[in-house]
DSSP file (Angstrom, degrees, kcal/mol; ACC not computed):
  #  RESIDUE AA STRUCTURE BP1 BP2  ACC     N-H-->O    O-->H-N    N-H-->O    O-->H-N    TCO  KAPPA ALPHA  PHI   PSI    X-CA   Y-CA   Z-CA
    1    1 A M              0   0    0      0, 0.0     3,-0.1     0, 0.0     0, 0.0   0.000 360.0 360.0 360.0 123.9   55.9  128.7   94.7
    2    2 A E        -     0   0    0      1,-0.2     2,-0.4     2,-0.1     5,-0.1  -0.159 360.0 -72.9 -68.0 169.0   57.1  126.6   97.5
    3    3 A N    >   -     0   0    0      1,-0.2     3,-1.3     2,-0.1     4,-0.3  -0.528  41.6-143.4 -64.1 123.3   57.4  122.8   97.3
    4    4 A L  G >  S+     0   0    0     -2,-0.4     3,-1.2     1,-0.3    -1,-0.2   0.803  96.3  63.2 -62.7 -30.1   53.8  121.6   97.3
    5    5 A L  G 3  S+     0   0    0      1,-0.3    -1,-0.3    99,-0.1    -2,-0.1   0.743  99.7  54.6 -68.0 -21.4   54.7  118.5   99.3
    6    6 A D  G <  S+     0   0    0     -3,-1.3    -1,-0.3     2,-0.0    -2,-0.2   0.516  96.3  87.0 -87.9  -5.7   55.7  120.7  102.2
    7    7 A K    <   -     0   0    0     -3,-1.2     2,-0.4    -4,-0.3    -3,-0.0  -0.504  64.7-143.6 -95.8 163.6   52.4  122.5  102.3
    8    8 A K        -     0   0    0     -2,-0.2    62,-0.1    62,-0.0    -2,-0.0  -0.963  29.5-103.8-123.5 141.2   49.1  121.7  104.1
    9    9 A C        -     0   0    0     -2,-0.4     2,-0.3    89,-0.1    63,-0.0  -0.320  32.5-135.4 -64.0 145.8   45.6  122.3  102.7
   10   10 A Q        -     0   0    0      1,-0.0     2,-0.4    -2,-0.0    88,-0.1  -0.795  23.5-106.2-101.4 145.0   43.7  125.2  104.1
   11   11 A V        +     0   0    0     -2,-0.3     4,-0.2     1,-0.2    61,-0.1  -0.583  41.0 175.9 -69.3 122.2   40.0  125.0  105.1
   12   12 A C        +     0   0    0     -2,-0.4     5,-0.4     2,-0.1    -1,-0.2   0.550  57.2  83.2-110.4  -8.6   38.2  126.9  102.4
   13   13 A E  S    S+     0   0    0      1,-0.2    -1,-0.1     3,-0.1    -2,-0.1   0.813 108.3  26.3 -64.7 -28.2   34.6  126.4  103.2
   14   14 A Y  S    S+     0   0    0     -3,-0.0    -1,-0.2     2,-0.0    -2,-0.1   0.489 109.3  84.3-113.9  -7.0   34.7  129.4  105.7
   15   15 A G  S    S-     0   0    0     -4,-0.2     2,-1.1     1,-0.1    -3,-0.1  -0.226  89.7 -97.4 -91.0-178.3   37.5  131.5  104.3
   16   16 A D        +     0   0    0     -2,-0.1     2,-0.4     2,-0.0    -3,-0.1  -0.624  61.7 159.1 -98.9  72.2   37.7  134.1  101.6
   17   17 A F        -     0   0    0     -2,-1.1    79,-0.0    -5,-0.4    -5,-0.0  -0.766  22.7-168.2 -99.2 140.0   38.9  131.8   98.8
   18   18 A T        -     0   0    0     -2,-0.4    74,-0.1    77,-0.0    75,-0.1  -0.965  30.6-106.0-121.5 145.5   38.6  132.6   95.1
   19   19 A P        -     0   0    0      0, 0.0    77,-0.2     0, 0.0    23,-0.0  -0.311  39.7-100.3 -68.7 152.7   39.3  130.0   92.4
   20   20 A F        -     0   0    0     75,-3.3    75,-0.4     1,-0.1     2,-0.1  -0.333  32.8-118.3 -65.2 149.9   42.4  130.2   90.4
   21   21 A T     >  -     0   0    0      1,-0.1     4,-2.4    73,-0.1     5,-0.2  -0.412  33.8-103.4 -75.1 166.8   42.3  131.7   86.9
   22   22 A K  H  > S+     0   0    0      1,-0.2     4,-2.5     2,-0.2     5,-0.2   0.888 124.6  53.9 -60.4 -38.0   43.2  129.3   84.1
   23   23 A F  H  > S+     0   0    0      2,-0.2     4,-1.7     1,-0.2    -1,-0.2   0.918 108.5  47.6 -63.2 -44.6   46.6  131.1   83.9
   24   24 A E  H  > S+     0   0    0      1,-0.2     4,-1.8     2,-0.2    -2,-0.2   0.915 112.1  50.3 -62.4 -43.2   47.3  130.5   87.6
   25   25 A A  H  X S+     0   0    0     -4,-2.4     4,-2.1     1,-0.2    -2,-0.2   0.913 108.4  52.3 -62.1 -43.0   46.3  126.8   87.3
   26   26 A Q  H  X S+     0   0    0     -4,-2.5     4,-0.7     1,-0.2    -1,-0.2   0.852 106.3  53.9 -63.6 -34.0   48.6  126.4   84.3
   27   27 A S  H >< S+     0   0    0     -4,-1.7     3,-0.6     1,-0.2     4,-0.3   0.891 109.7  47.4 -68.6 -37.3   51.5  127.8   86.3
   28   28 A Y  H >< S+     0   0    0     -4,-1.8     3,-1.8     1,-0.2     4,-0.3   0.851 102.9  64.1 -68.3 -34.1   50.9  125.3   89.1
   29   29 A L  H >< S+     0   0    0     -4,-2.1     3,-1.2     1,-0.3     6,-0.2   0.710  82.8  77.2 -64.9 -18.7   50.7  122.5   86.6
   30   30 A Q  T << S+     0   0    0     -4,-0.7    -1,-0.3    -3,-0.6    -2,-0.2   0.811  96.7  47.3 -60.4 -27.5   54.3  123.1   85.6
   31   31 A K  T <  S+     0   0    0     -3,-1.8    -1,-0.3    -4,-0.3    -2,-0.2   0.566 116.3  45.5 -86.6  -9.6   55.1  121.3   88.9
   32   32 A L    X   +     0   0    0     -3,-1.2     3,-1.9    -4,-0.3    -1,-0.2  -0.586  66.4 167.7-130.9  69.1   52.7  118.4   88.1
   33   33 A P  T 3  S+     0   0    0      0, 0.0    -1,-0.1     0, 0.0    -3,-0.1   0.663  72.2  59.7 -65.5 -16.9   53.3  117.6   84.4
   34   34 A L  T 3  S+     0   0    0      2,-0.1    13,-0.3    12,-0.0     2,-0.3   0.513  90.3  87.0 -89.1  -3.3   51.3  114.4   84.4
   35   35 A W    <   -     0   0    0     -3,-1.9     2,-0.4    -6,-0.2    11,-0.2  -0.705  68.1-144.2 -96.3 148.7   48.1  116.1   85.4
   36   36 A Q  E     -A   45   0A   0      9,-2.9     9,-2.2    -2,-0.3     2,-0.4  -0.908   8.0-133.7-114.9 139.7   45.7  117.7   82.9
   37   37 A L  E     -A   44   0A   0     -2,-0.4     7,-0.2     7,-0.2   -15,-0.0  -0.759  29.5-117.7 -88.0 133.6   43.7  120.8   83.3
   38   38 A S    >   -     0   0    0      5,-2.7     3,-1.1    -2,-0.4    -1,-0.1  -0.248  25.6-109.4 -65.8 160.1   40.0  120.6   82.2
   39   39 A V  T 3  S+     0   0    0      1,-0.3    -1,-0.1     2,-0.1    -2,-0.0   0.874 121.7  49.9 -58.4 -39.4   38.8  122.7   79.3
   40   40 A C  T 3  S-     0   0    0      1,-0.1    -1,-0.3     3,-0.0   -18,-0.1   0.627 108.9-127.3 -76.4 -12.5   36.8  124.8   81.7
   41   41 A G  S <  S+     0   0    0     -3,-1.1    54,-0.4     2,-0.2    -2,-0.1   0.664  79.9 110.0  77.3  16.8   39.8  125.2   84.0
   42   42 A K  S    S+     0   0    0     52,-0.2    47,-0.3     1,-0.1     2,-0.3   0.482  74.6  27.3-105.7  -3.7   37.9  124.1   87.1
   43   43 A K        -     0   0    0     45,-0.1    -5,-2.7    52,-0.1     2,-0.4  -0.994  60.0-140.6-152.9 158.2   39.6  120.7   87.7
   44   44 A I  E     -AB  37  87A   0     43,-2.2    43,-2.6    -2,-0.3     2,-0.4  -0.932  22.7-168.7-118.8 148.2   42.8  118.7   87.3
   45   45 A T  E     -AB  36  86A   0     -9,-2.2    -9,-2.9    -2,-0.4     2,-0.3  -0.980  12.3-178.7-139.3 144.4   42.8  115.0   86.3
   46   46 A R  E     - B   0  85A   0     39,-2.0    39,-2.7    -2,-0.4     2,-0.5  -0.992  19.0-141.4-142.0 141.3   45.3  112.2   86.1
   47   47 A I  E     - B   0  84A   0     -2,-0.3     2,-0.4   -13,-0.3    37,-0.2  -0.887  16.0-166.0-101.4 126.9   44.9  108.6   85.1
   48   48 A F  E     - B   0  83A   0     35,-2.8    35,-2.7    -2,-0.5     2,-0.4  -0.950   3.6-162.2-112.7 131.3   46.8  106.0   87.0
   49   49 A E  E     - B   0  82A   0     -2,-0.4     2,-0.3    33,-0.2    33,-0.2  -0.920  10.0-178.9-118.0 143.2   47.1  102.4   85.6
   50   50 A F        -     0   0    0     31,-3.0     2,-1.2    -2,-0.4     3,-0.1  -0.834  38.0-104.3-134.6 167.2   48.1   99.3   87.6
   51   51 A K  S    S-     0   0    0     -2,-0.3     4,-0.3     1,-0.1     3,-0.1  -0.661  89.5 -23.4 -95.3  77.7   48.7   95.6   87.1
   52   52 A G  S  > S-     0   0    0     -2,-1.2     4,-1.7     1,-0.1     5,-0.1  -0.185  79.2 -73.9 108.4 163.9   45.5   94.3   88.6
   53   53 A F  H  > S+     0   0    0      1,-0.2     4,-2.8     2,-0.2     5,-0.2   0.869 119.8  57.5 -63.4 -43.7   42.7   95.0   91.0
   54   54 A Y  H  > S+     0   0    0      1,-0.2     4,-2.1     2,-0.2    -1,-0.2   0.914 109.2  45.1 -59.7 -44.6   44.6   94.6   94.2
   55   55 A K  H  > S+     0   0    0     -4,-0.3     4,-1.9     2,-0.2    -1,-0.2   0.871 112.5  52.6 -67.8 -36.2   47.2   97.2   93.3
   56   56 A T  H  X S+     0   0    0     -4,-1.7     4,-2.4    24,-0.4    -2,-0.2   0.941 111.0  46.2 -62.5 -46.7   44.5   99.6   92.1
   57   57 A M  H  X S+     0   0    0     -4,-2.8     4,-2.4     1,-0.2    -2,-0.2   0.845 108.7  55.2 -68.0 -33.5   42.6   99.2   95.4
   58   58 A A  H  X S+     0   0    0     -4,-2.1     4,-1.9    -5,-0.2    -1,-0.2   0.914 110.2  47.2 -63.4 -41.4   45.8   99.7   97.4
   59   59 A F  H  X S+     0   0    0     -4,-1.9     4,-2.7     2,-0.2    -2,-0.2   0.925 110.0  52.5 -63.9 -45.3   46.4  103.0   95.6
   60   60 A V  H  X S+     0   0    0     -4,-2.4     4,-2.3     1,-0.2    -2,-0.2   0.913 109.7  49.1 -58.7 -43.6   42.8  104.1   96.1
   61   61 A N  H  X S+     0   0    0     -4,-2.4     4,-1.9     2,-0.2    -1,-0.2   0.884 110.7  50.1 -64.1 -38.1   43.1  103.4   99.9
   62   62 A A  H  X S+     0   0    0     -4,-1.9     4,-2.2     2,-0.2    -2,-0.2   0.897 109.8  50.8 -66.9 -39.5   46.4  105.4  100.0
   63   63 A V  H  X S+     0   0    0     -4,-2.7     4,-2.8     1,-0.2    -2,-0.2   0.902 108.4  52.9 -62.5 -40.8   44.7  108.3   98.1
   64   64 A A  H  X S+     0   0    0     -4,-2.3     4,-2.5     2,-0.2    -1,-0.2   0.891 107.8  51.2 -61.5 -39.5   41.9  108.2  100.7
   65   65 A W  H  X S+     0   0    0     -4,-1.9     4,-2.4     2,-0.2    -2,-0.2   0.932 111.6  46.6 -63.9 -45.7   44.4  108.4  103.5
   66   66 A V  H  X S+     0   0    0     -4,-2.2     4,-1.8     1,-0.2     6,-0.2   0.939 112.9  50.4 -60.0 -47.2   46.0  111.5  101.9
   67   67 A A  H  X>S+     0   0    0     -4,-2.8     5,-1.7     1,-0.2     4,-1.5   0.912 112.3  45.8 -59.9 -45.2   42.6  113.1  101.3
   68   68 A N  H  <5S+     0   0    0     -4,-2.5    -1,-0.2     1,-0.2    -2,-0.2   0.890 111.6  50.9 -67.9 -38.4   41.5  112.6  104.9
   69   69 A S  H  <5S+     0   0    0     -4,-2.4    -1,-0.2     1,-0.2    -2,-0.2   0.793 118.0  39.6 -70.5 -25.2   44.8  113.8  106.3
   70   70 A E  H  <5S-     0   0    0     -4,-1.8    -1,-0.2     2,-0.2    -2,-0.2   0.607 103.0-130.1 -94.1 -14.9   44.5  117.0  104.2
   71   71 A G  T  <5S+     0   0    0     -4,-1.5     2,-0.4    -5,-0.2    -3,-0.2   0.811  75.7 109.3  68.5  28.9   40.8  117.5  104.5
   72   72 A H      < -     0   0    0     -5,-1.7    -2,-0.2    -6,-0.2    -1,-0.2  -0.960  53.9-158.6-142.0 118.2   40.5  117.8  100.8
   73   73 A H        -     0   0    0     -2,-0.4    15,-0.3    15,-0.1     2,-0.1  -0.823   2.2-147.9-114.6 134.0   38.8  115.0   98.8
   74   74 A P        -     0   0    0      0, 0.0     2,-0.5     0, 0.0    13,-0.2  -0.354  22.8-113.3 -85.8 169.2   39.0  114.0   95.2
   75   75 A D  E     -C   86   0A   0     11,-2.5    11,-2.7    -2,-0.1     2,-0.4  -0.909  39.7-160.3 -96.3 133.3   36.5  112.5   92.9
   76   76 A L  E     -C   85   0A   0     -2,-0.5     2,-0.5     9,-0.2     9,-0.2  -0.922  20.8-163.3-121.1 141.9   37.7  109.0   91.9
   77   77 A E  E     -C   84   0A   0      7,-2.1     7,-2.7    -2,-0.4     2,-0.4  -0.985  23.8-170.9-118.7 115.9   36.8  106.7   89.0
   78   78 A V  E     +C   83   0A   0     -2,-0.5     2,-0.2     5,-0.2     5,-0.2  -0.904  14.5 156.1-117.5 134.1   37.9  103.2   89.9
   79   79 A S  E >   -C   82   0A   0      3,-2.5     3,-0.6    -2,-0.4    -2,-0.0  -0.767  58.7 -69.3-138.4-172.4   38.0  100.1   87.7
   80   80 A F  T 3  S+     0   0    0      1,-0.2   -24,-0.4    -2,-0.2   -23,-0.2   0.870 125.0   4.9 -50.3 -50.4   40.0   96.8   87.6
   81   81 A N  T 3  S+     0   0    0    -25,-0.1   -31,-3.0   -30,-0.1     2,-0.3   0.087 122.2  56.9-129.5  24.2   43.4   98.2   86.7
   82   82 A R  E <   -BC  49  79A   0     -3,-0.6    -3,-2.5   -33,-0.2     2,-0.4  -0.999  48.8-163.3-155.8 152.9   43.0  101.9   86.7
   83   83 A C  E     -BC  48  78A   0    -35,-2.7   -35,-2.8    -2,-0.3     2,-0.6  -0.986   9.9-155.9-137.9 126.5   42.0  104.9   88.8
   84   84 A V  E     -BC  47  77A   0     -7,-2.7    -7,-2.1    -2,-0.4     2,-0.5  -0.909  14.2-159.9-102.5 124.1   41.2  108.4   87.5
   85   85 A V  E     -BC  46  76A   0    -39,-2.7   -39,-2.0    -2,-0.6     2,-0.5  -0.909   8.3-173.9-110.3 127.4   41.7  111.1   90.0
   86   86 A H  E     -BC  45  75A   0    -11,-2.7   -11,-2.5    -2,-0.5     2,-0.4  -0.977   3.5-166.1-119.5 129.4   40.0  114.5   89.7
   87   87 A F  E     +B   44   0A   0    -43,-2.6   -43,-2.2    -2,-0.5     2,-0.3  -0.962  22.2 142.5-115.5 135.6   40.7  117.4   92.0
   88   88 A T        -     0   0    0     -2,-0.4     2,-0.9   -15,-0.3     7,-0.2  -0.949  50.4-116.2-155.2 158.8   38.6  120.5   92.3
   89   89 A T  B >>> -D   94   0B   0      5,-3.2     5,-1.6   -47,-0.3     3,-1.5  -0.854  25.4-169.5-102.8 100.7   37.6  122.7   95.2
   90   90 A H  G >45S+     0   0    0     -2,-0.9     3,-0.6     1,-0.3    -1,-0.2   0.825  80.1  66.2 -59.2 -34.1   33.8  122.3   95.3
   91   91 A A  G 345S+     0   0    0      1,-0.2    -1,-0.3    -3,-0.1   -74,-0.1   0.751 116.3  26.5 -63.4 -24.1   33.4  125.1   97.8
   92   92 A V  G <45S-     0   0    0     -3,-1.5    -1,-0.2     2,-0.3    -2,-0.2   0.347 105.1-121.7-118.5   4.3   34.6  127.7   95.2
   93   93 A D  T <<5S+     0   0    0     -4,-0.8     2,-0.3    -3,-0.6    -3,-0.2   0.927  85.1  45.5  54.1  49.7   33.6  125.8   92.1
   94   94 A G  B   <S-D   89   0B   0     -5,-1.6    -5,-3.2   -52,-0.1     2,-0.3  -0.963  96.6 -45.9 176.8-162.3   37.1  125.8   90.8
   95   95 A L        +     0   0    0    -54,-0.4   -75,-3.3   -75,-0.4     2,-0.3  -0.726  43.0 172.7 -99.7 143.8   40.8  125.2   91.6
   96   96 A T    >>  -     0   0    0     -2,-0.3     3,-1.0   -77,-0.2     4,-0.9  -0.810  53.1 -90.9-131.8 176.1   42.7  126.3   94.6
   97   97 A E  H 3> S+     0   0    0     -2,-0.3     4,-2.5     1,-0.2     3,-0.4   0.831 120.3  70.8 -59.4 -30.5   46.2  125.6   95.9
   98   98 A N  H 3> S+     0   0    0      1,-0.2     4,-2.4     2,-0.2    -1,-0.2   0.881  94.0  54.4 -53.0 -40.7   44.6  122.7   97.9
   99   99 A D  H <> S+     0   0    0     -3,-1.0     4,-2.1     1,-0.2    -1,-0.2   0.893 110.9  44.2 -63.0 -39.9   44.0  120.8   94.7
  100  100 A F  H  X S+     0   0    0     -4,-0.9     4,-2.2    -3,-0.4    -1,-0.2   0.841 110.6  54.5 -76.4 -34.0   47.7  121.0   93.6
  101  101 A I  H  X S+     0   0    0     -4,-2.5     4,-1.9     2,-0.2    -2,-0.2   0.950 112.8  43.3 -60.5 -49.0   48.9  120.2   97.1
  102  102 A C  H  X S+     0   0    0     -4,-2.4     4,-2.3     1,-0.2    -2,-0.2   0.884 111.3  54.0 -67.1 -38.6   46.9  117.0   97.1
  103  103 A A  H  X S+     0   0    0     -4,-2.1     4,-2.5    -5,-0.2    -1,-0.2   0.915 109.2  49.0 -61.2 -42.2   47.8  116.1   93.5
  104  104 A A  H  X S+     0   0    0     -4,-2.2     4,-1.9     1,-0.2    -1,-0.2   0.895 111.4  49.2 -63.6 -39.8   51.5  116.4   94.5
  105  105 A K  H  X S+     0   0    0     -4,-1.9     4,-0.7     2,-0.2    -2,-0.2   0.843 110.2  50.8 -70.9 -33.0   51.0  114.2   97.5
  106  106 A V  H >< S+     0   0    0     -4,-2.3     3,-1.0     2,-0.2     4,-0.4   0.922 109.3  51.2 -67.1 -44.4   49.1  111.6   95.4
  107  107 A D  H >< S+     0   0    0     -4,-2.5     3,-1.6     1,-0.2    -2,-0.2   0.897 103.7  59.3 -57.1 -39.7   52.0  111.6   92.9
  108  108 A A  H >< S+     0   0    0     -4,-1.9     3,-1.3     1,-0.3    -1,-0.2   0.721  88.6  73.8 -65.3 -20.5   54.4  111.0   95.8
  109  109 A L  T << S+     0   0    0     -3,-1.0    -1,-0.3    -4,-0.7    -2,-0.2   0.796  98.6  46.9 -61.2 -26.7   52.6  107.8   96.6
  110  110 A L  T <         0   0    0     -3,-1.6    -1,-0.3    -4,-0.4    -2,-0.2   0.397 360.0 360.0 -98.2   2.4   54.2  106.2   93.6
  111  111 A N    <         0   0    0     -3,-1.3    -1,-0.2    -4,-0.2    -2,-0.2   0.426 360.0 360.0 -97.7 360.0   57.7  107.4   94.2
């Protein structure tokens, strides 16, 4: 598996994409240890906590920038000092490499 930060998301709405198996998803998660795989194996989630609303919103805006530049958008839960990020590929009702690429790029925002 190449470095996820060096990859670019692929358009999956029109391609022949199949969702990852739980085993495949778990192997990708080895590179993203702070993310959790859902019980159903169809999404990954990470909770980010911040010191105040302004820092939370700055992070949310940075996540939006990553999502738009990759063409792959997360589901976000935003509150005063925390943001929960969920990635799944809606077009295939499961996980693809795109989800892990974007998760890695979101993680890199804090490095």
